[in-house]
Phi, psi and omega in degrees: 000129177301133184258357180234174177217132182276127176239154176238124181233159181238129179240154175293151186314315176296321176297309186305318178298319185289318175298314184293316177306324183287323177291311183300316174299351181079004175293330182217152180273346178204150175314325171300320180299317174302307179303316177296328179288322173303316180296322177289328174293326178293311178305319186288324177296319179301308175298327182289320177303307178308314184289320177296323177284328174295311188272341185241304191290321188291316173299327179290321184288325181288324173295322186295316188290320184294319185224086188297343183288347174286351180288152173236160183276165171295325173300328180287311188296315172314305185302308181308310185284344172282323178298306179306317181297314181292334178286329183272007186268000000 
């Protein structure tokens, strides 16, 4: 049974040239390998976002719903960020 499926894709010229350059430069053996690596990176990013949402954002939201007094205002966030920024300068 065939474990691959052939697709025809259209890329903007600059992306197509980037793919070809990766092959010409010897980083990849074929254009298909470049595309597969890009898809693997995209899928890994999607998994990381899903994990972050599930493990950090969801629990933080639930905790805030349980105890709204933990919330801070946008002005407080800005003030903290400004303070941190000025400390690093």
